[in-house]
N, C-alpha and C positions, 0 to 999 in steps of 0.2 A: 767194659765199663757199663754199669747199669745206673740209670737215673729215673727217679719217680717224676711223673708229670701230672700234678694234681689238677682237678677240675676247679672251676670257680662258679659261684652263684652271685647274682646281683641282689643285694639287700635294698637297693634303690636304683632306679634308672629314670633320669629325666633328660629330655631333649629340648634344647634352648633355641637353636637356630640352625639354618642350613647355609653353609658357605657357598660361595660362587663356584667352587670346584666340585661341589656335590657332597662333600663330607658334612656331617652334622656335628654341631657343638653339643656336647653332652655333659651331664653332671651325674656321677654314679658313685655308689659305694659297692665295692667288690670284695668278696670273701673267698679265700681258698678253702677247699674241703678235701677230706682224705680219699675220696674216690679218685683213682689215678690210673693213668696208663703207665706202662713200664717201657722205657726206651733203652735199648742196648746198642752200644757203639763199639765197633772194632775197626782197626786200621785196615785200609784196602787201597787198591790202585785208583779207583774212581769213586763216585758217589752211587750207592745203590740202597734201595729200601725194600724190606719185606714186612708183611703185616699178617696178623692172624685173621683179619677180616678181609675176605676176597673182594669186596666192593670198594675198598679204599684205594685211590690212585697211588701208584708206587713209582711215579716219575716226577718231573718238574712241577706238576700240578699239586703235589703234596708240599705243604708248608715246611715240613721237616727237611725235605730235599732242598728247598729254596734257602733255608737257614744255613745249611752246610755250604751251599754254593756262595751265599752272601759272605760268609766268614772267610772262605777261600779268597774271594775278591778283595775283601777289606784288608786281610793280612798279606795279600799278594803271595800266596803259597799254592802249591799244587797237591798238597796232601789229600788223600781220599779217605772215605769212611763207608763202612757197611752199617746201615741203620736198621734195626729190628724193632718194630713197634708192636707191643702186646696191648691191644685196645681193650680198655674196660669202660671208658667214657663213651656214651652214645655219640654218634656222628650227627653234626648239624643240629645240636640239641640246645643251644644257648648256654653251653657249659665251657666254652673255650678249649675244647679238647685239642683241636689242631694247633691253636696258638701255644698251648702248654707243651705239646710235643716239640714245636719249633724252639721254645725256650729251653727245653731240656737238651736239645741238640746244641744250642749255643753254649750252654753251661758246660756240657760234657766235652765238646770239641775245644773249648777254651783251655781246658785242662789237658785233654789228650794230645793236643797239638802244641802245648806249652806256649800259648799266645800271651798270657798275662794281662788280658783285659780286665778292668775293674767292673763291678756290677753296674755302675752308672754308664760306663762305656758300652757294655753289652746291651743295656736298655736303649741307648741311642742307636745302636745297630739294629736292635730288634724292632723298633717302631717302623722301620722300613718294610717289615714283613706284615705288620698289622697292628692296629691300635691296642689290642689286648696283650700283645707279646711282652711289653715292658712290665705289666702287672704280673704276668706269669713268671717272669724272671724274679720279681721281688717277693711275691707270695704274701700270705697273711691277710691283712685287712687294710683297705685303702680307699680314699676318695679319689676319683679319677675325673679330671676336667679336660677342657680342650676337645680333642677328638678321642680322648681316653688316655692320652699319653702323659698328661701332667698329673703326677701321683703324689698324694699326701698320706703317709702311713697313719693309721688309726690304732692306738693302743687299746684294744678291746679287752674288757674284763669278762665278756661272755664266752662260755665254752658250750656252745649249743650242739645238740644232736640235730641232724638234718634228715628228714624223711623226704626222699626224692623220687619222682616218677617221670619217666619220659615215654610218651606213646610212640608207636611205630609210625612216625610221621615226621618228615623233615620240613623245616621252615627256612625259606630263603631270607637271610638277614637283609640283603640288598633290596629285595622286593618290599619288605616291611617298611624300611626307611623311605623308600620311594613313595609308598602309598600314604605315609604319615602326613597329616595336615596339622602342623604345630598349633595353628590358631584355634583348632577345634579340641585341643586337649582340655578335658574338664577338670582334672585334678592332678596336681604335681606332688611328688614326694617332698617331704620337708628334710632336705639333706643335712643341714646343720643339726637338726634334732636327732636324726638317725645316728650321726657321728657321736653326738653327746650321749645318747642312750647306750651305744656300744662301749664308750669309755667308762660310763657309770655302771655298766653291767645290768641295765634296766631292760629286761625282756619286754615288758608291757609297753614301755615308751617306744621301743624299737618298732613293734608291730603297729603302734598308733601313727608313726611317722613314715613308715616305708611305703613303697609303691613302685609301679613300673608303667610308664606312660604308653608303652607299646602293647600292653596287655589287652586293652579294650579293642584295639584294631585287630590283633591276632585272634581274639575270641570271636569277633564278628565274621572273620574269614575262614577260620579253621575249627570245625566242630570237635576234633579230637582233643584240643586243649580244654574246651568247655566240658568234655566228658571226664577229663582228668580232674578238673576242679570239682565236678559233681561227685566224683568218687571220693575225694577227700571229705567233702561235705557229708557223704553217707556215713562216715565214721565220726561225725561230730567235729571235724576240723574245718572251721570256716576261715581261719587266718592262714591262707596259703597264697603263694605269690609265684608268678611266672618268672623265670630267669632269662635275661637277655631278650632275644627276639623269639624265644620259645623253641620247641614246645614243652620243655621241661617245667615242672611245677614242684615247689617244695614247701614244707612246713617245718617250723623250728620246735624242738623239744616236744614232740608228740607224746600223748599218754602211752606209757610203756605197755599197758595191758592190751592195746589194740594193734601193736606192731606186727605180731605174727599173723593175725587174721588179715590185716591190711595187705601185707606183702604176698601172702599165699593166695589171696583172692583177686590179684591183678589179672587182667586178660593176658593170655599167653604171649601175645606179641608186644606187650609193654615191658619196659625195663623199670625196676624199682629197687631201691636199696635204702638202708639206714646208715648214714655216715655222720661226720661231725666236722666242726670248724678246725682249720689249722691256724693256730695263733702264733705270731712271732714270739 
């Protein structure tokens, strides 16, 4: 069984408060894109993982492994699975690659093992693995509140191309949130206006209202992200945004005439692609 595990980008990311347990309350707009890993599942005696990238953990440190184990425990079964992950999404890039792989495992095993969980039930199971997993199960476009688990679908009329760049540099999401001083955030995205712009299909209004409150902090700490934004600017693209805690940066509907030169001119260690929205 093969399942696509699409990446996501943040069209808006705001942080409202920090809870006593260390989690942060957020308000975000997330968007699935066609850049995706491929997850292959086969029945097996136990849980095992293989991956085309040698640096990725293939044991219980891998979220896909933990997804299979959690589903075993939830359903009280001993079925096993061999999980093969063909990674296309850069690792630790602010694109929810690990969460999407875990979501694909939950979806696939629900079918392979004949468990019959509904999507809302899988989402309640998935949030135990991470706040992005419920969205990766739902896909499309959504506003995410709470710690990211409270999802409201957005019926977007936009079908945007996405020019995406990830430098060869990993950002620790935990460290970024630990270093964030909420009271010093200068500009917050206008989430209701972002949602309204998506529903209306208004690209200009979307760009005017979007934002990521983590971007200034990451830019001040990590020069590779600043270099990526400067690279976009060198092609006349000033409206580009960091996704999640970085380091990926994207622009929407870039001029078609610059795409080939833009992608061919990237430094060899950077990842870049032209992809597009996945709409429900």
